[in-house]
C-alpha positions, 0 to 999 in steps of 0.5 A: 521520499525514496523509491523503497519507501514509496513501494512500501506505502503502496503495498500497504494501501493495496492491502487496505483496499483489499480489506475494505472491499469485503 
């Protein structure tokens, strides 16, 4: 997996966690 791919997945994960907080 490429670094760009990893960053992308991580961003999505953070977004998901932000949403789940509320």
